[in-house]
TITIDO-692000 format. One record per residue (C-alpha): residue number from 1; residue in one letter; x, z, y. Coordinates in Angstrom, 1 decimal. Layout:
NODE  num  residuo       u       w       v
NODE  NUM        A       X       Z       Y
...
***
This chain:
NODE  num  residuo       u       w       v
NODE    1        M    -4.3     9.2     6.3
NODE    2        N    -3.3     8.0     9.8
NODE    3        N    -5.9     8.6    12.5
NODE    4        N    -4.3     6.5    15.2
NODE    5        E    -7.6     5.4    16.6
NODE    6        Y    -8.6     9.0    17.3
NODE    7        T    -5.4    10.4    18.7
NODE    8        G    -4.3     7.4    20.8
NODE    9        S    -0.8     7.5    19.3
NODE   10        R     0.8     4.6    17.6
NODE   11        K     2.0     6.0    14.3
NODE   12        I     3.0     4.0    11.2
NODE   13        T     3.9     5.3     7.7
NODE   14        I     6.3     3.2     5.8
NODE   15        V     7.0     3.8     2.1
NODE   16        G    10.3     2.7     0.5
NODE   17        S    13.1     3.6    -1.7
NODE   18        R    16.1     5.6    -0.5
NODE   19        S    17.9     4.8    -3.8
NODE   20        H    17.4     1.0    -3.3
NODE   21        A    17.6     1.0     0.5
NODE   22        S    19.2    -2.2     1.7
NODE   23        T    20.6    -2.9     5.2
NODE   24        E    17.5    -5.0     5.8
NODE   25        L    15.2    -2.2     5.0
NODE   26        R    17.0     0.1     7.4
NODE   27        E    16.8    -2.6    10.1
NODE   28        Y    13.1    -3.0     9.4
NODE   29        V    12.5     0.7     9.8
NODE   30        E    14.5     0.7    13.1
NODE   31        T    12.5    -2.3    14.4
NODE   32        M     9.3    -0.3    13.7
NODE   33        R    10.7     2.7    15.5
NODE   34        S    11.0     0.5    18.6
NODE   35        E     7.3    -0.7    18.2
NODE   36        Y     5.6     2.6    17.3
NODE   37        D     5.6     6.1    18.9
NODE   38        E     6.1     7.7    15.5
NODE   39        V     7.5     6.3    12.3
NODE   40        E     7.3     8.3     9.0
NODE   41        F     9.4     7.1     6.1
NODE   42        V     8.2     8.3     2.6
NODE   43        S    10.4     7.7    -0.4
NODE   44        A     8.5     7.1    -3.6
NODE   45        G     8.7     5.3    -6.9
NODE   46        S     7.8     1.6    -7.0
NODE   47        S     4.2     1.8    -8.4
NODE   48        I     3.4     4.8    -6.2
NODE   49        K     4.4     2.9    -3.1
NODE   50        F     1.7     0.2    -3.8
NODE   51        C    -0.9     3.0    -4.5
NODE   52        L     0.0     4.8    -1.3
NODE   53        V    -0.8     1.7     0.7
NODE   54        A    -3.9     1.0    -1.3
NODE   55        E    -5.3     4.4    -0.7
NODE   56        G    -4.4     4.4     3.0
NODE   57        S    -1.8     7.1     2.9
NODE   58        A     0.8     4.5     4.0
NODE   59        D     0.5     1.5     6.3
NODE   60        V     3.3    -0.7     4.9
NODE   61        Y     5.7    -1.1     2.1
NODE   62        P     8.5    -3.5     2.9
NODE   63        R    10.5    -4.5    -0.2
NODE   64        L    13.6    -6.1     1.1
NODE   65        G    15.5    -6.1    -2.2
NODE   66        P    15.2    -7.5    -5.7
NODE   67        T    12.2    -7.0    -7.9
NODE   68        M    10.8    -8.8   -10.9
NODE   69        E     7.2   -10.0   -11.5
NODE   70        W     6.6    -7.2   -14.0
NODE   71        D     7.5    -4.7   -11.3
NODE   72        T     4.8    -5.8    -8.9
NODE   73        G     1.8    -7.4   -10.8
NODE   74        A    -0.3    -4.3   -11.4
NODE   75        G     0.5    -2.8    -7.9
NODE   76        Q    -0.4    -6.1    -6.2
NODE   77        C    -3.8    -6.1    -8.0
NODE   78        I    -4.5    -2.5    -7.0
NODE   79        V    -3.6    -3.2    -3.3
NODE   80        E    -5.7    -6.4    -3.2
NODE   81        E    -8.7    -4.8    -4.8
NODE   82        A    -8.4    -2.1    -2.1
NODE   83        G    -8.5    -4.8     0.6
NODE   84        G    -4.8    -5.0     1.3
NODE   85        S    -2.3    -7.8     0.8
NODE   86        V     1.2    -8.5    -0.6
NODE   87        I     2.9   -11.3     1.3
NODE   88        R     6.3   -12.9     1.3
NODE   89        Y     8.6   -11.5     3.9
NODE   90        E     9.6   -15.0     4.9
NODE   91        G     6.6   -17.1     5.8
NODE   92        G     3.8   -14.6     5.0
NODE   93        S     2.3   -16.5     2.1
NODE   94        P     0.9   -14.4    -0.9
NODE   95        L     3.3   -13.3    -3.6
NODE   96        T     2.8   -15.6    -6.6
NODE   97        Y     3.4   -15.2   -10.4
NODE   98        N     4.3   -17.2   -13.5
NODE   99        K     7.2   -18.9   -11.7
NODE  100        E    10.1   -20.3   -13.8
NODE  101        D    12.3   -17.7   -12.2
NODE  102        L    10.6   -14.3   -12.5
NODE  103        L    12.6   -12.8    -9.6
NODE  104        N    10.3   -12.0    -6.6
NODE  105        P    11.2   -12.9    -3.1
NODE  106        W    11.3   -10.1    -0.6
NODE  107        F     7.8    -9.0     0.3
NODE  108        I     5.6    -6.7     2.5
NODE  109        V     2.6    -4.7     1.2
NODE  110        K     0.1    -4.0     3.9
NODE  111        K    -3.2    -2.1     4.0
NODE  112        G    -6.4    -4.0     4.9
***
């Protein structure tokens, strides 16, 4: 768990997938490197990434690539019950379900 408020450093832990890393994900991580003193990138499986944010081990999970509703529903529930959020990358509105097209837009998972 990050203790930024105690050390005075600006550290962020980002979870993502190296096997599904898009150019946009790499650009996102580089943007965070310019905003934070320390950026840690942790590669993990899809459901684990949601859980790492929910438990506070990671700060953000940017998913800038394709997923389907069935890939994210349980993880979103866990994150939201832990006080976090899952929002669309474009516009910041919550990720929604039961759409005609089950493909999710890009999204960001954030801790509370």
